[in-house]
N, C-alpha and C positions, 0 to 999 in steps of 0.2 A: 449551954450548950442551945444548940440551933432546936427550936422546937420542930421539924422536920422527923419523918423517922429514918434510924439510920439503915435498919435492916431493909425500907423500898430501894433508899438512894444504894446500896450497893447492889441491890437485884436491877434497878434500873440501867446501871451501868455491865451489869453481867450479860444482861439481857441485850443490850446492845453491843457488846462484843461478838453473841451469836449470832446477829444480822453483820457484821463485819465478817466473819469468819464465811457466812453465808454466802455470799457476794465476792468471795476470794474465786468461786466457779469461772469468774469470767476469763483466770488465767490458768486454770486445773484443768485436769480431764475429768476429774468426777466431778459432783454439783452434793458439796456439803450441806446438812442439815441447819434451818436456819430463818427459814421462811416465813415461818409462824411467830417469829418471837415480836414480831408488831402487835399480838393480840394482849402481851400484858401489858404494855404502850397504852394502847386503847381501855382496858379492863380497869387500869387506875386514872384512867384521865376521869370516865365514866363515875369511880367511885368517888372522889374530890369533889365534880360537877355535883352530885344527887345532896352532899354532906353539903357544899356551899349554898345549892338551891333551899336548903333547911333552915339553915341561917339566915339567910333572905326574907325566908317565907314571910316573916310576922311585920314585913317592912310595909306601909301603906302605899309606895309606890308602883305605878305600873310594872305589868309582867315584862313587859317587851324592854321596860327603861334596865331592870334587874337583869334581863337577857345582856344587852345590848352592854352594861357595865361590866359582867363576866367576862363576856368572850372579847370584850377592849383590852381589857386588863391580861386576860392571856395572851394577845394578839401582841401586846407590849414587850412581853417577856419572850417569846417567842421569835418572833419578827422579825427585830435585827441579827439574831443571829440567821438565820434563813436568809434574806438579803444580801451579808457578806458572804456566804458560802457560795450561791449562786454566781455571786459575782466572780470570788475565787474561781470555782466549776467552769465556768463561762472562759476564762482567758486561760486557764488550765489546757480546754481542751482546745480552743483556738489554736495556745499557740504548738500542742501536741497534732492538729489537725485532724481531730479524729471524724467527728461528725462537722462542725461548725469550720469554716473560714475565717474570714476576719469577723470577729463577732459582731459589730457596727453594722453589719451588711444583712443580719440573721435575726435584728430585734423583732422579728415579728414569732417569731418562734420563743425566744423567749420571755416575752412580757406575760404571755400564758401564763407559763412558772413563777413570775413574780410573784402574782395576782393569785395564786393558787386556783387556775379555773380547769387545770386536767383533768376533773370529775364531773365537768361540764361539756365538753366538747372532746372530737375524735381526734386529739395530741396524739400525736405515734409517741411511743412509750420512748424511744432514744433518746426526746428531744431533753428528759427526765435529767435536766444537769446532777440537780445533788439526788434523783432518786429518790428522795421523798417527798415530792409535791404532792403525790397522790395523798399521801399518810394525812399531809395537814389538812387539804383540801375536805378529806373526809372526815377530820376531827371535829375541824370550826363548821363542819355541815351538821354534824351530829349534835354540836352543843347545842347550834341556833333551835335545831327542833328538838332537842330533849328536856334543856335548860326549863324553858315554859313549864313545861310538865311537873319537875319535878319542884317548882317553885306552887304553881296549885295545888298539887296534890298532895304536897309534903306531909301532910296530919293526918290524910284521911286515903289512906292505899297505894300511895307511887309506888311499892315496891310491888304490887300482883301486877300495877300497869307497866311498870318496866319489864315484868317478868316475861306476862304478854310479849312484848317488841321486842325482847329480848329470842323468846322462842319463836318467833314467825320469821325475823331480821336471820336468823342461826339456820332456820329451815332452808330457808330465798339462796343462803350462801353454798350449803352443802346440793342444791339442787343444781348448781353451776356447774361446769365441765373440770374445773382448774378445781371446785372444791373452795377451802380454806387457803389456797395456795395464793402468791403474790397476783394482784389483776393486773397486770398485763393491760393490755388492749380489749378484753372483755367486759360485749356491752349485754344487755337485756331490755332493751326497749328503749325506753329513756334513761334508765338509770346503772350509772356504771357498777361494777362490782366493787369499786372501791369504797364506793357510799355505804354496799350491807355491809361490806365487813365495819366500817366506822361505826355505821346503826348497831350494830349486832356486838361490839367491842362493848361502846359507850352505854348504850343500855344494861348488858348482862353488868358492868362495875357499877351503875347508878340503882339496879337492885340490889344488891349484896350493901350500898354503900346506905335504903332504905332500912334492909333490913338491920343494922347495924345502929341506926336509927332507932327504932323501932325497941332494940333492946335497952338505950339507956345510955347507951354510951358505959356500961358495965365490962369493967375488966375481968376476962376468965382467964387468967391463968393457968386454968388446970390441965387443957390440953392446948397450950399456945408450942410448943416443943414441935407440935405438928406440922409447920409454916416450913420448917426448916427441911422435913422429910417431904412437901409437896413441890414446893423448890426446885428439888435433886431429881424426882420423878418426873417434873416438867423439861428437866435442861434433857435428862436420859431419852425420854418420847420424843423432843426436838432433835437430837442428834443424831437418833436411831432411826427418823424419817417416821416415826408413830403418826398417830390420827391426833390432826389438828386439833380439835374437837377437845381431846383431852390435853392438851398443851394448855387449851383458855382457859379449861375448867379448873387445872388443878394451879394456875397462874392465879388464877381469883381466889382462889380458898388461901393459898398464900398470903393473898393481898390482905384476905378478910384477917386472918388469925397475927398479920404483924400489926393493923392495926389496934385489934381486939386485944393485944398485949399490953398496949398501954405504955406504962414508963417501965415497964419492967423489962428492960432490951438490956441485952449484954453488954456491961461497960467498955471491951474492946472495940465495940463498934461505934460506939459514939466519941467518935474522933475527927476531928476539922479535915484531914484526909480523906474520909468515906464522904462528905456531905460535897466535898468537892469534886470526885469520882461521877456521887451523882449528877451536880449542876455540868459537868465538862461532856458527859455523856450526849447531852444535845448536839453539841459543836462535834461530836464525832459521830453522830447518827446523821448528820448534813453532811458532810466533810468525805467521807469515805468512799464514792458513789462512783463519781467521775475519775477516781486514783483507779478502782478496779477494773474499769471499762476503761481506762487508756494502756493500761499495764497488760489489757487482754488485747487487744486490737494491733495499738502502734507498736510493742516490744516484744515480738514473738520471740526474738534473736537472745532474748534475757534466758538463763537459766531462771529454775523453777525456785532457789533460795534466793539470788538477789531480786525476785517479781515480789517476794515475803518479805524482803529487806527493805524494799523501795516504797511497797504496798502501808506498811506498819509506818513506814517512817515520814512519808510524804500525808498520810492522815492525820499521825500526831501533829504532826506540825503545820499543816493547814487549820486544824483544829484548835490547836491554841492560838495559834495566831488572830484565828476571831476570836476567841474566848477574849484576847487580849485588848481588839478592837473594841469590843461592845461590853465591857467589863472594866476599861482603865481609858481607853484612849477616847471613847464618846464623852463618857461625863466630863474628866478634864477638856475638852474641846467646847462641850456645851457651858460650864464653869468660866471658862475664860468667856465668850461670847458674850454670857450674861454679865460679868465683871467689867468688860470694854461697853456695852451699850451703858448699864449703871452711871460709869464714869463719866462719860460722854456727856448724858443725861443730865449729869449734876453740874458739869462743867456751861452748860448752856444754861442753864437757871441761876 
């Protein structure tokens, strides 16, 4: 089976569903919990960022090259899904006439999202077609800032440094009027709140990763059952709209124990469908927001059950289409282009 952790793949899908449910407030009279679920993805990314930094620390190449290689690898995996999601969302919004008219006349509004610039300018939040460009911008900014620290201090106290960064950034987030809620358009001088959320989550995950490396990757099987308790508590606090920081810390503990359990996982989870759900959660995350907003603003005459059915159906359909484009169609087209180019060169020679 895959080397990926099936528990983490499953929880990625579960917390993605929590975000999808949260954004259904666009066509509901209440506001479901779920806005804190992004913390799981920040912490998870930070945890494995530090593990990768520890592996690359021994290499003789410059730190900036290691950082570039890591960020570029991550960007190549995520950005194709993001690009096609923005494209489909733009066409959908243009067809529904929600915010934009003919989309080709509004490229100056769309391009900042495509280039992940929502964190560095006062772009209005209703132009976020996928609703997650702030997340990706904050995530990759945190990678660029924190990965060099992980490389340089991998063998001499990275855990303490990341812990201090996490405490500082979490304190700064708590001082904002919205706390750990979604960033919206809140600015703190030159810093966007989304950046603080990204640095807080990634540094917290990186601190856990450094602690894990400190223990020498030893498996601890005595208390690993607690990971499920932590995940369940995190979801309960999430949907009961409890303290957001508690959600983040419970998720962090669950991630740590899931990795610490090593290969001693439940065989029922070590299945291909679990890994598919984990990978598919990326496209679900990227393709739900524009449908939620569209149904909320342009289809008020539909009943609630109809809206829910359309929301889930359109989200699943568009995300599967994007997944097929990136995982199936793009490799096939690239293979055909390479084949044609090689044939032309062979004939010319």
